[in-house]
N, CA, C and O atoms as CSV, one atom per row, in Angstrom:
chain,resi,resn,atom,element,x,y,z
A,1,MET,N,N,109.508,117.276,30.950
A,1,MET,CA,C,108.643,116.129,31.138
A,1,MET,C,C,109.024,115.073,30.123
A,1,MET,O,O,108.991,115.336,28.921
A,2,LYS,N,N,109.375,113.908,30.568
A,2,LYS,CA,C,109.687,112.810,29.669
A,2,LYS,C,C,108.406,112.026,29.433
A,2,LYS,O,O,107.842,111.460,30.369
A,3,THR,N,N,107.948,111.989,28.202
A,3,THR,CA,C,106.751,111.229,27.856
A,3,THR,C,C,107.085,110.317,26.696
A,3,THR,O,O,108.113,110.482,26.041
A,4,SER,N,N,106.225,109.365,26.447
A,4,SER,CA,C,106.440,108.465,25.321
A,4,SER,C,C,106.245,109.192,24.004
A,4,SER,O,O,106.669,108.709,22.954
A,5,ALA,N,N,105.617,110.329,24.056
A,5,ALA,CA,C,105.389,111.104,22.841
A,5,ALA,C,C,105.620,112.572,23.137
A,5,ALA,O,O,105.289,113.044,24.225
A,6,LYS,N,N,106.170,113.282,22.211
A,6,LYS,CA,C,106.459,114.704,22.371
A,6,LYS,C,C,105.643,115.525,21.382
A,6,LYS,O,O,105.347,115.089,20.270
A,7,LEU,N,N,105.293,116.714,21.822
A,7,LEU,CA,C,104.622,117.675,20.962
A,7,LEU,C,C,105.656,118.742,20.658
A,7,LEU,O,O,106.243,119.305,21.582
A,8,LEU,N,N,105.892,119.033,19.402
A,8,LEU,CA,C,106.862,120.042,19.006
A,8,LEU,C,C,106.146,121.170,18.282
A,8,LEU,O,O,105.341,120.928,17.383
A,9,LEU,N,N,106.431,122.364,18.663
A,9,LEU,CA,C,105.937,123.523,17.933
A,9,LEU,C,C,107.062,124.015,17.046
A,9,LEU,O,O,108.230,123.886,17.412
A,10,ALA,N,N,106.749,124.567,15.910
A,10,ALA,CA,C,107.780,125.087,15.048
A,10,ALA,C,C,107.453,126.511,14.654
A,10,ALA,O,O,106.308,126.798,14.304
A,11,SER,N,N,108.438,127.431,14.700
A,11,SER,CA,C,108.171,128.800,14.286
A,11,SER,C,C,109.416,129.479,13.745
A,11,SER,O,O,110.538,129.119,14.100
A,12,SER,N,N,109.209,130.464,12.882
A,12,SER,CA,C,110.259,131.347,12.401
A,12,SER,C,C,109.585,132.563,11.805
A,12,SER,O,O,108.362,132.690,11.861
A,13,VAL,N,N,110.375,133.460,11.233
A,13,VAL,CA,C,109.804,134.644,10.605
A,13,VAL,C,C,108.877,134.246,9.461
A,13,VAL,O,O,107.826,134.860,9.278
A,14,LEU,N,N,109.254,133.227,8.689
A,14,LEU,CA,C,108.454,132.814,7.545
A,14,LEU,C,C,107.364,131.816,7.881
A,14,LEU,O,O,106.321,131.791,7.228
A,15,SER,N,N,107.591,131.008,8.877
A,15,SER,CA,C,106.625,129.956,9.161
A,15,SER,C,C,106.699,129.535,10.612
A,15,SER,O,O,107.783,129.391,11.177
A,16,THR,N,N,105.556,129.342,11.199
A,16,THR,CA,C,105.487,128.755,12.523
A,16,THR,C,C,104.690,127.486,12.384
A,16,THR,O,O,103.602,127.506,11.808
A,17,CYS,N,N,105.193,126.385,12.890
A,17,CYS,CA,C,104.579,125.094,12.673
A,17,CYS,C,C,104.476,124.289,13.956
A,17,CYS,O,O,105.309,124.407,14.854
A,18,PHE,N,N,103.442,123.473,14.022
A,18,PHE,CA,C,103.301,122.494,15.086
A,18,PHE,C,C,103.826,121.175,14.549
A,18,PHE,O,O,103.504,120.786,13.426
A,19,VAL,N,N,104.626,120.492,15.338
A,19,VAL,CA,C,105.084,119.170,14.963
A,19,VAL,C,C,104.684,118.225,16.078
A,19,VAL,O,O,105.218,118.308,17.184
A,20,PHE,N,N,103.755,117.335,15.803
A,20,PHE,CA,C,103.298,116.375,16.796
A,20,PHE,C,C,104.011,115.060,16.546
A,20,PHE,O,O,104.005,114.545,15.428
A,21,SER,N,N,104.615,114.528,17.573
A,21,SER,CA,C,105.241,113.220,17.400
A,21,SER,C,C,104.545,112.173,18.246
A,21,SER,O,O,105.129,111.137,18.561
A,22,GLY,N,N,103.315,112.434,18.612
A,22,GLY,CA,C,102.551,111.473,19.377
A,22,GLY,C,C,101.469,112.167,20.160
A,22,GLY,O,O,101.093,113.297,19.847
A,23,SER,N,N,100.964,111.500,21.178
A,23,SER,CA,C,99.893,112.079,21.979
A,23,SER,C,C,100.436,112.569,23.307
A,23,SER,O,O,101.388,112.001,23.842
A,24,ALA,N,N,99.843,113.610,23.833
A,24,ALA,CA,C,100.276,114.190,25.100
A,24,ALA,C,C,99.757,113.355,26.256
A,24,ALA,O,O,98.747,112.660,26.143
A,25,THR,N,N,100.472,113.441,27.374
A,25,THR,CA,C,100.037,112.777,28.594
A,25,THR,C,C,100.012,113.804,29.711
A,25,THR,O,O,100.459,114.938,29.535
A,26,ALA,N,N,99.483,113.402,30.867
A,26,ALA,CA,C,99.383,114.307,32.011
A,26,ALA,C,C,100.771,114.672,32.523
A,26,ALA,O,O,101.726,113.914,32.351
A,27,GLY,N,N,100.872,115.840,33.153
A,27,GLY,CA,C,102.127,116.293,33.738
A,27,GLY,C,C,102.459,117.689,33.271
A,27,GLY,O,O,101.586,118.433,32.825
A,28,THR,N,N,103.728,118.041,33.377
A,28,THR,CA,C,104.197,119.348,32.940
A,28,THR,C,C,104.752,119.245,31.531
A,28,THR,O,O,105.539,118.348,31.228
A,29,VAL,N,N,104.341,120.166,30.672
A,29,VAL,CA,C,104.835,120.251,29.303
A,29,VAL,C,C,105.707,121.496,29.229
A,29,VAL,O,O,105.225,122.610,29.434
A,30,THR,N,N,106.990,121.308,28.936
A,30,THR,CA,C,107.921,122.429,28.833
A,30,THR,C,C,108.005,122.862,27.379
A,30,THR,O,O,108.310,122.065,26.493
A,31,ILE,N,N,107.728,124.151,27.150
A,31,ILE,CA,C,107.637,124.721,25.808
A,31,ILE,C,C,108.761,125.732,25.622
A,31,ILE,O,O,108.843,126.707,26.369
A,32,ALA,N,N,109.625,125.512,24.639
A,32,ALA,CA,C,110.683,126.459,24.297
A,32,ALA,C,C,110.231,127.228,23.065
A,32,ALA,O,O,109.930,126.636,22.028
A,33,THR,N,N,110.185,128.549,23.185
A,33,THR,CA,C,109.661,129.347,22.080
A,33,THR,C,C,110.396,130.671,21.949
A,33,THR,O,O,111.055,131.135,22.879
A,34,VAL,N,N,110.268,131.254,20.787
A,34,VAL,CA,C,110.827,132.570,20.503
A,34,VAL,C,C,109.950,133.630,21.161
A,34,VAL,O,O,108.757,133.420,21.377
A,35,ASN,N,N,110.549,134.751,21.472
A,35,ASN,CA,C,109.816,135.809,22.179
A,35,ASN,C,C,109.133,136.787,21.224
A,35,ASN,O,O,109.226,138.000,21.415
A,36,ASN,N,N,108.453,136.278,20.206
A,36,ASN,CA,C,107.703,137.192,19.339
A,36,ASN,C,C,106.283,137.371,19.877
A,36,ASN,O,O,105.854,136.643,20.772
A,37,SER,N,N,105.576,138.324,19.335
A,37,SER,CA,C,104.259,138.675,19.871
A,37,SER,C,C,103.251,137.524,19.789
A,37,SER,O,O,102.425,137.369,20.688
A,38,ASP,N,N,103.307,136.723,18.732
A,38,ASP,CA,C,102.368,135.607,18.607
A,38,ASP,C,C,102.592,134.555,19.685
A,38,ASP,O,O,101.635,134.029,20.255
A,39,MET,N,N,103.840,134.252,19.961
A,39,MET,CA,C,104.124,133.233,20.977
A,39,MET,C,C,103.864,133.765,22.390
A,39,MET,O,O,103.480,133.003,23.277
A,40,ILE,N,N,104.070,135.055,22.601
A,40,ILE,CA,C,103.732,135.671,23.893
A,40,ILE,C,C,102.217,135.589,24.099
A,40,ILE,O,O,101.749,135.314,25.204
A,41,ARG,N,N,101.460,135.828,23.032
A,41,ARG,CA,C,100.003,135.695,23.093
A,41,ARG,C,C,99.602,134.261,23.445
A,41,ARG,O,O,98.699,134.044,24.252
A,42,MET,N,N,100.271,133.296,22.842
A,42,MET,CA,C,99.993,131.890,23.147
A,42,MET,C,C,100.275,131.600,24.624
A,42,MET,O,O,99.526,130.874,25.279
A,43,GLN,N,N,101.350,132.169,25.129
A,43,GLN,CA,C,101.694,131.969,26.537
A,43,GLN,C,C,100.575,132.493,27.438
A,43,GLN,O,O,100.232,131.867,28.441
A,44,ARG,N,N,100.016,133.634,27.075
A,44,ARG,CA,C,98.920,134.201,27.868
A,44,ARG,C,C,97.674,133.317,27.862
A,44,ARG,O,O,96.872,133.376,28.794
A,45,LEU,N,N,97.506,132.508,26.835
A,45,LEU,CA,C,96.351,131.612,26.744
A,45,LEU,C,C,96.528,130.340,27.579
A,45,LEU,O,O,95.608,129.528,27.680
A,46,SER,N,N,97.693,130.174,28.165
A,46,SER,CA,C,97.976,128.971,28.961
A,46,SER,C,C,96.949,128.743,30.048
A,46,SER,O,O,96.524,127.611,30.282
A,47,LYS,N,N,96.552,129.808,30.710
A,47,LYS,CA,C,95.609,129.673,31.824
A,47,LYS,C,C,94.314,129.011,31.351
A,47,LYS,O,O,93.783,128.127,32.023
A,48,THR,N,N,93.815,129.439,30.205
A,48,THR,CA,C,92.587,128.858,29.658
A,48,THR,C,C,92.784,127.376,29.353
A,48,THR,O,O,91.931,126.549,29.672
A,49,PHE,N,N,93.920,127.049,28.733
A,49,PHE,CA,C,94.216,125.650,28.428
A,49,PHE,C,C,94.298,124.820,29.708
A,49,PHE,O,O,93.713,123.741,29.795
A,50,GLU,N,N,95.026,125.328,30.696
A,50,GLU,CA,C,95.208,124.591,31.950
A,50,GLU,C,C,93.893,124.417,32.711
A,50,GLU,O,O,93.699,123.410,33.392
A,51,GLU,N,N,92.994,125.392,32.597
A,51,GLU,CA,C,91.675,125.246,33.228
A,51,GLU,C,C,90.885,124.104,32.586
A,51,GLU,O,O,90.171,123.371,33.271
A,52,LYS,N,N,91.018,123.961,31.268
A,52,LYS,CA,C,90.307,122.899,30.554
A,52,LYS,C,C,90.999,121.541,30.706
A,52,LYS,O,O,90.371,120.494,30.551
A,53,HIS,N,N,92.292,121.573,31.008
A,53,HIS,CA,C,93.097,120.350,31.151
A,53,HIS,C,C,93.889,120.435,32.458
A,53,HIS,O,O,95.103,120.637,32.426
A,54,PRO,N,N,93.224,120.284,33.604
A,54,PRO,CA,C,93.891,120.482,34.898
A,54,PRO,C,C,95.029,119.502,35.180
A,54,PRO,O,O,95.828,119.739,36.087
A,55,ASP,N,N,95.118,118.414,34.429
A,55,ASP,CA,C,96.203,117.457,34.625
A,55,ASP,C,C,97.459,117.814,33.838
A,55,ASP,O,O,98.467,117.112,33.926
A,56,ILE,N,N,97.406,118.918,33.058
A,56,ILE,CA,C,98.556,119.359,32.266
A,56,ILE,C,C,98.942,120.773,32.680
A,56,ILE,O,O,98.108,121.678,32.670
A,57,LYS,N,N,100.210,120.961,33.043
A,57,LYS,CA,C,100.758,122.274,33.399
A,57,LYS,C,C,101.712,122.686,32.287
A,57,LYS,O,O,102.548,121.888,31.863
A,58,LEU,N,N,101.597,123.927,31.809
A,58,LEU,CA,C,102.476,124.435,30.759
A,58,LEU,C,C,103.584,125.277,31.375
A,58,LEU,O,O,103.316,126.219,32.120
A,59,ASN,N,N,104.820,124.935,31.063
A,59,ASN,CA,C,105.999,125.657,31.532
A,59,ASN,C,C,106.691,126.263,30.311
A,59,ASN,O,O,107.233,125.537,29.477
A,60,TRP,N,N,106.672,127.593,30.208
A,60,TRP,CA,C,107.202,128.284,29.032
A,60,TRP,C,C,108.644,128.721,29.260
A,60,TRP,O,O,108.969,129.289,30.303
A,61,VAL,N,N,109.513,128.451,28.274
A,61,VAL,CA,C,110.881,128.959,28.230
A,61,VAL,C,C,110.924,129.858,26.999
A,61,VAL,O,O,110.937,129.373,25.868
A,62,VAL,N,N,110.945,131.172,27.226
A,62,VAL,CA,C,110.860,132.149,26.138
A,62,VAL,C,C,112.242,132.770,25.937
A,62,VAL,O,O,112.818,133.335,26.867
A,63,LEU,N,N,112.772,132.658,24.709
A,63,LEU,CA,C,114.141,133.075,24.423
A,63,LEU,C,C,114.212,133.931,23.160
A,63,LEU,O,O,113.332,133.875,22.301
A,64,GLU,N,N,115.281,134.724,23.066
A,64,GLU,CA,C,115.581,135.437,21.820
A,64,GLU,C,C,115.813,134.386,20.734
A,64,GLU,O,O,116.273,133.282,21.024
A,65,GLU,N,N,115.494,134.732,19.480
A,65,GLU,CA,C,115.535,133.741,18.406
A,65,GLU,C,C,116.901,133.071,18.249
A,65,GLU,O,O,116.968,131.851,18.098
A,66,ASN,N,N,117.990,133.846,18.281
A,66,ASN,CA,C,119.310,133.234,18.085
A,66,ASN,C,C,119.666,132.277,19.225
A,66,ASN,O,O,120.262,131.228,18.985
A,67,VAL,N,N,119.309,132.625,20.454
A,67,VAL,CA,C,119.556,131.759,21.612
A,67,VAL,C,C,118.684,130.507,21.514
A,67,VAL,O,O,119.140,129.395,21.780
A,68,LEU,N,N,117.430,130.708,21.129
A,68,LEU,CA,C,116.498,129.589,20.983
A,68,LEU,C,C,117.019,128.573,19.974
A,68,LEU,O,O,117.065,127.378,20.262
A,69,ARG,N,N,117.411,129.045,18.790
A,69,ARG,CA,C,117.890,128.137,17.744
A,69,ARG,C,C,119.095,127.326,18.227
A,69,ARG,O,O,119.172,126.120,17.995
A,70,GLN,N,N,120.027,127.993,18.894
A,70,GLN,CA,C,121.224,127.310,19.383
A,70,GLN,C,C,120.869,126.246,20.427
A,70,GLN,O,O,121.340,125.111,20.345
A,71,ARG,N,N,120.047,126.612,21.400
A,71,ARG,CA,C,119.684,125.664,22.465
A,71,ARG,C,C,118.876,124.488,21.930
A,71,ARG,O,O,119.092,123.344,22.329
A,72,LEU,N,N,117.945,124.777,21.027
A,72,LEU,CA,C,117.117,123.694,20.497
A,72,LEU,C,C,117.917,122.745,19.618
A,72,LEU,O,O,117.748,121.529,19.697
A,73,THR,N,N,118.789,123.299,18.782
A,73,THR,CA,C,119.608,122.452,17.918
A,73,THR,C,C,120.480,121.530,18.760
A,73,THR,O,O,120.579,120.336,18.477
A,74,THR,N,N,121.108,122.078,19.790
A,74,THR,CA,C,121.939,121.261,20.678
A,74,THR,C,C,121.100,120.209,21.386
A,74,THR,O,O,121.490,119.044,21.460
A,75,ASP,N,N,119.949,120.617,21.907
A,75,ASP,CA,C,119.099,119.696,22.666
A,75,ASP,C,C,118.591,118.547,21.806
A,75,ASP,O,O,118.649,117.388,22.217
A,76,ILE,N,N,118.095,118.862,20.618
A,76,ILE,CA,C,117.520,117.795,19.791
A,76,ILE,C,C,118.610,116.916,19.184
A,76,ILE,O,O,118.419,115.708,19.044
A,77,ALA,N,N,119.760,117.508,18.820
A,77,ALA,CA,C,120.847,116.716,18.230
A,77,ALA,C,C,121.443,115.739,19.237
A,77,ALA,O,O,121.875,114.647,18.866
A,78,THR,N,N,121.468,116.128,20.508
A,78,THR,CA,C,122.039,115.267,21.553
A,78,THR,C,C,120.978,114.440,22.268
A,78,THR,O,O,121.279,113.688,23.194
A,79,LYS,N,N,119.728,114.590,21.823
A,79,LYS,CA,C,118.591,113.901,22.459
A,79,LYS,C,C,118.517,114.235,23.944
A,79,LYS,O,O,118.261,113.376,24.788
A,80,GLY,N,N,118.753,115.528,24.236
A,80,GLY,CA,C,118.739,115.991,25.620
A,80,GLY,C,C,117.378,115.907,26.284
A,80,GLY,O,O,117.281,115.590,27.469
A,81,GLY,N,N,116.330,116.188,25.532
A,81,GLY,CA,C,114.978,116.067,26.068
A,81,GLY,C,C,114.580,117.129,27.071
A,81,GLY,O,O,113.712,116.891,27.911
A,82,GLN,N,N,115.210,118.317,27.000
A,82,GLN,CA,C,114.857,119.395,27.924
A,82,GLN,C,C,113.453,119.925,27.676
A,82,GLN,O,O,112.790,120.403,28.596
A,83,PHE,N,N,113.002,119.837,26.427
A,83,PHE,CA,C,111.747,120.470,26.040
A,83,PHE,C,C,110.785,119.443,25.451
A,83,PHE,O,O,111.192,118.491,24.785
A,84,ASP,N,N,109.508,119.661,25.711
A,84,ASP,CA,C,108.461,118.821,25.137
A,84,ASP,C,C,107.860,119.466,23.902
A,84,ASP,O,O,107.368,118.777,23.008
A,85,VAL,N,N,107.901,120.787,23.854
A,85,VAL,CA,C,107.356,121.565,22.746
A,85,VAL,C,C,108.439,122.540,22.325
A,85,VAL,O,O,109.021,123.233,23.160
A,86,LEU,N,N,108.707,122.591,21.033
A,86,LEU,CA,C,109.751,123.458,20.499
A,86,LEU,C,C,109.168,124.396,19.462
A,86,LEU,O,O,108.168,124.074,18.820
A,87,THR,N,N,109.786,125.555,19.294
A,87,THR,CA,C,109.456,126.397,18.149
A,87,THR,C,C,110.684,126.451,17.257
A,87,THR,O,O,111.762,126.881,17.667
A,88,ILE,N,N,110.487,126.002,16.026
A,88,ILE,CA,C,111.544,126.000,15.021
A,88,ILE,C,C,110.935,126.477,13.716
A,88,ILE,O,O,109.719,126.643,13.616
A,89,GLY,N,N,111.759,126.694,12.734
A,89,GLY,CA,C,111.269,127.162,11.449
A,89,GLY,C,C,111.083,126.047,10.443
A,89,GLY,O,O,111.372,124.881,10.712
A,90,MET,N,N,110.597,126.431,9.289
A,90,MET,CA,C,110.354,125.488,8.209
A,90,MET,C,C,111.642,124.767,7.822
A,90,MET,O,O,111.628,123.565,7.554
A,91,TYR,N,N,112.744,125.495,7.791
A,91,TYR,CA,C,114.037,124.901,7.433
A,91,TYR,C,C,114.388,123.770,8.394
A,91,TYR,O,O,114.729,122.666,7.969
A,92,GLU,N,N,114.302,124.054,9.697
A,92,GLU,CA,C,114.636,123.042,10.696
A,92,GLU,C,C,113.660,121.870,10.657
A,92,GLU,O,O,114.070,120.721,10.817
A,93,ALA,N,N,112.378,122.147,10.448
A,93,ALA,CA,C,111.378,121.073,10.432
A,93,ALA,C,C,111.713,120.032,9.370
A,93,ALA,O,O,111.670,118.833,9.644
A,94,SER,N,N,112.046,120.477,8.162
A,94,SER,CA,C,112.359,119.505,7.107
A,94,SER,C,C,113.732,118.867,7.330
A,94,SER,O,O,113.891,117.665,7.117
A,95,LEU,N,N,114.720,119.651,7.756
A,95,LEU,CA,C,116.063,119.114,8.001
A,95,LEU,C,C,116.046,118.095,9.138
A,95,LEU,O,O,116.608,117.008,9.012
A,96,TRP,N,N,115.404,118.449,10.237
A,96,TRP,CA,C,115.354,117.551,11.393
A,96,TRP,C,C,114.505,116.319,11.095
A,96,TRP,O,O,114.786,115.232,11.601
A,97,GLY,N,N,113.467,116.486,10.277
A,97,GLY,CA,C,112.680,115.333,9.852
A,97,GLY,C,C,113.525,114.378,9.028
A,97,GLY,O,O,113.449,113.161,9.198
A,98,GLN,N,N,114.336,114.942,8.127
A,98,GLN,CA,C,115.217,114.134,7.282
A,98,GLN,C,C,116.252,113.384,8.122
A,98,GLN,O,O,116.615,112.255,7.794
A,99,LYS,N,N,116.725,114.002,9.198
A,99,LYS,CA,C,117.723,113.374,10.073
A,99,LYS,C,C,117.108,112.354,11.030
A,99,LYS,O,O,117.824,111.671,11.762
A,100,GLY,N,N,115.781,112.256,11.021
A,100,GLY,CA,C,115.120,111.307,11.905
A,100,GLY,C,C,114.904,111.823,13.316
A,100,GLY,O,O,114.624,111.040,14.224
A,101,TRP,N,N,115.028,113.123,13.510
A,101,TRP,CA,C,114.859,113.723,14.839
A,101,TRP,C,C,113.396,114.027,15.146
A,101,TRP,O,O,113.049,114.294,16.296
A,102,LEU,N,N,112.542,113.988,14.135
A,102,LEU,CA,C,111.107,114.232,14.309
A,102,LEU,C,C,110.344,113.027,13.783
A,102,LEU,O,O,110.825,112.299,12.914
A,103,GLN,N,N,109.166,112.831,14.314
A,103,GLN,CA,C,108.317,111.757,13.814
A,103,GLN,C,C,107.318,112.318,12.808
A,103,GLN,O,O,106.905,113.475,12.890
A,104,GLU,N,N,106.946,111.478,11.869
A,104,GLU,CA,C,105.976,111.874,10.849
A,104,GLU,C,C,104.639,112.219,11.497
A,104,GLU,O,O,104.213,111.584,12.462
A,105,MET,N,N,103.992,113.235,10.946
A,105,MET,CA,C,102.667,113.645,11.410
A,105,MET,C,C,101.645,112.672,10.841
A,105,MET,O,O,101.357,112.685,9.644
A,106,LYS,N,N,101.101,111.829,11.712
A,106,LYS,CA,C,100.080,110.870,11.299
A,106,LYS,C,C,98.925,110.970,12.283
A,106,LYS,O,O,99.055,111.539,13.367
A,107,ASP,N,N,97.811,110.413,11.889
A,107,ASP,CA,C,96.645,110.347,12.775
A,107,ASP,C,C,96.253,111.712,13.333
A,107,ASP,O,O,96.024,111.863,14.533
A,108,LEU,N,N,96.179,112.702,12.444
A,108,LEU,CA,C,95.753,114.041,12.859
A,108,LEU,C,C,94.294,114.001,13.292
A,108,LEU,O,O,93.527,113.171,12.806
A,109,PRO,N,N,93.908,114.885,14.195
A,109,PRO,CA,C,92.498,114.935,14.599
A,109,PRO,C,C,91.606,115.184,13.380
A,109,PRO,O,O,91.997,115.888,12.449
A,110,ALA,N,N,90.431,114.612,13.394
A,110,ALA,CA,C,89.493,114.773,12.276
A,110,ALA,C,C,89.168,116.243,12.028
A,110,ALA,O,O,88.853,116.624,10.901
A,111,SER,N,N,89.242,117.065,13.064
A,111,SER,CA,C,88.910,118.485,12.937
A,111,SER,C,C,90.008,119.292,12.235
A,111,SER,O,O,89.768,120.436,11.848
A,112,TYR,N,N,91.203,118.722,12.062
A,112,TYR,CA,C,92.290,119.447,11.403
A,112,TYR,C,C,92.159,119.288,9.899
A,112,TYR,O,O,92.228,118.175,9.378
A,113,GLU,N,N,91.972,120.396,9.207
A,113,GLU,CA,C,91.773,120.401,7.751
A,113,GLU,C,C,93.111,120.599,7.043
A,113,GLU,O,O,93.460,121.726,6.693
A,114,LEU,N,N,93.853,119.535,6.829
A,114,LEU,CA,C,95.162,119.619,6.199
A,114,LEU,C,C,95.089,120.229,4.802
A,114,LEU,O,O,96.045,120.863,4.355
A,115,ASP,N,N,93.973,120.046,4.115
A,115,ASP,CA,C,93.815,120.633,2.781
A,115,ASP,C,C,93.742,122.156,2.825
A,115,ASP,O,O,93.902,122.809,1.793
A,116,ASP,N,N,93.503,122.732,4.005
A,116,ASP,CA,C,93.488,124.188,4.146
A,116,ASP,C,C,94.896,124.779,4.198
A,116,ASP,O,O,95.059,125.994,4.083
A,117,VAL,N,N,95.898,123.945,4.368
A,117,VAL,CA,C,97.289,124.400,4.410
A,117,VAL,C,C,97.788,124.519,2.973
A,117,VAL,O,O,97.666,123.577,2.190
A,118,PHE,N,N,98.352,125.681,2.629
A,118,PHE,CA,C,98.868,125.883,1.278
A,118,PHE,C,C,99.833,124.757,0.916
A,118,PHE,O,O,100.668,124.373,1.735
A,119,PRO,N,N,99.726,124.224,-0.304
A,119,PRO,CA,C,100.618,123.135,-0.715
A,119,PRO,C,C,102.103,123.476,-0.551
A,119,PRO,O,O,102.887,122.617,-0.147
A,120,SER,N,N,102.499,124.712,-0.857
A,120,SER,CA,C,103.911,125.086,-0.724
A,120,SER,C,C,104.373,125.035,0.733
A,120,SER,O,O,105.528,124.712,1.007
A,121,VAL,N,N,103.478,125.351,1.662
A,121,VAL,CA,C,103.808,125.272,3.089
A,121,VAL,C,C,103.908,123.806,3.506
A,121,VAL,O,O,104.858,123.411,4.181
A,122,ARG,N,N,102.927,123.006,3.103
A,122,ARG,CA,C,102.976,121.558,3.414
A,122,ARG,C,C,104.257,120.939,2.876
A,122,ARG,O,O,104.917,120.163,3.568
A,123,ASP,N,N,104.609,121.285,1.636
A,123,ASP,CA,C,105.821,120.731,1.022
A,123,ASP,C,C,107.072,121.136,1.797
A,123,ASP,O,O,107.994,120.336,1.954
A,124,GLY,N,N,107.104,122.372,2.279
A,124,GLY,CA,C,108.253,122.851,3.043
A,124,GLY,C,C,108.407,122.195,4.401
A,124,GLY,O,O,109.487,122.218,4.990
A,125,LEU,N,N,107.337,121.615,4.894
A,125,LEU,CA,C,107.351,120.950,6.203
A,125,LEU,C,C,107.429,119.431,6.059
A,125,LEU,O,O,107.246,118.689,7.024
A,126,SER,N,N,107.703,118.990,4.835
A,126,SER,CA,C,107.703,117.558,4.528
A,126,SER,C,C,109.035,117.128,3.939
A,126,SER,O,O,109.792,117.940,3.406
A,127,VAL,N,N,109.304,115.833,4.045
A,127,VAL,CA,C,110.458,115.207,3.410
A,127,VAL,C,C,109.961,113.928,2.756
A,127,VAL,O,O,109.366,113.071,3.410
A,128,GLU,N,N,110.211,113.808,1.451
A,128,GLU,CA,C,109.803,112.623,0.691
A,128,GLU,C,C,108.342,112.251,0.940
A,128,GLU,O,O,108.002,111.082,1.119
A,129,GLY,N,N,107.487,113.279,0.948
A,129,GLY,CA,C,106.054,113.068,1.112
A,129,GLY,C,C,105.591,112.844,2.540
A,129,GLY,O,O,104.397,112.660,2.779
A,130,LYS,N,N,106.515,112.856,3.497
A,130,LYS,CA,C,106.156,112.678,4.908
A,130,LYS,C,C,106.119,114.039,5.591
A,130,LYS,O,O,107.096,114.788,5.556
A,131,LEU,N,N,104.998,114.350,6.205
A,131,LEU,CA,C,104.786,115.635,6.879
A,131,LEU,C,C,105.356,115.577,8.295
A,131,LEU,O,O,105.033,114.671,9.064
A,132,PHE,N,N,106.215,116.556,8.639
A,132,PHE,CA,C,106.855,116.586,9.952
A,132,PHE,C,C,106.432,117.759,10.818
A,132,PHE,O,O,106.870,117.864,11.963
A,133,ALA,N,N,105.587,118.644,10.298
A,133,ALA,CA,C,105.156,119.810,11.069
A,133,ALA,C,C,103.823,120.309,10.554
A,133,ALA,O,O,103.437,120.047,9.414
A,134,LEU,N,N,103.128,121.034,11.414
A,134,LEU,CA,C,101.892,121.707,11.034
A,134,LEU,C,C,102.084,123.196,11.257
A,134,LEU,O,O,102.624,123.597,12.288
A,135,PRO,N,N,101.654,124.026,10.311
A,135,PRO,CA,C,101.892,125.464,10.454
A,135,PRO,C,C,100.995,126.110,11.501
A,135,PRO,O,O,99.816,125.782,11.637
A,136,PHE,N,N,101.589,127.024,12.223
A,136,PHE,CA,C,100.834,127.915,13.105
A,136,PHE,C,C,100.448,129.136,12.291
A,136,PHE,O,O,99.316,129.613,12.369
A,137,TYR,N,N,101.398,129.642,11.504
A,137,TYR,CA,C,101.149,130.679,10.507
A,137,TYR,C,C,102.235,130.588,9.451
A,137,TYR,O,O,103.275,129.969,9.675
A,138,ALA,N,N,101.997,131.198,8.311
A,138,ALA,CA,C,102.990,131.253,7.246
A,138,ALA,C,C,102.803,132.561,6.503
A,138,ALA,O,O,101.689,133.070,6.384
A,139,GLU,N,N,103.899,133.095,6.009
A,139,GLU,CA,C,103.868,134.351,5.258
A,139,GLU,C,C,104.446,134.124,3.875
A,139,GLU,O,O,105.325,133.284,3.680
A,140,ALA,N,N,103.942,134.881,2.926
A,140,ALA,CA,C,104.459,134.788,1.562
A,140,ALA,C,C,105.555,135.798,1.357
A,140,ALA,O,O,106.123,135.880,0.267
């Protein structure tokens, strides 16, 4: 789905992050994610989301981590636009933010408590004080 704004998810063994680069619009949202148990659980919740948002259809592309990293890196570097939502790790979130491939996280919903995110996690998802991802989970 080509939209004026993309929603990016970020994940890895150490950190899974959401990266929002704008607001979602109606249509199909294609999500590329790793096949770990947390993301499979998220996929199962799609029905509930789609019931609450009947104008948005979620299309999941679930891949092994090494295949996912390769496809996403190629897609984002070439501006292919195959995916609307991506799962990447903390390393990619800061690197891709630095390269200008991600937009800064601004205008977060009032309900999102950014202060609840550990400073070390926020710092790892930021470049020069600009936040490029939101964590789904993080491990020490």
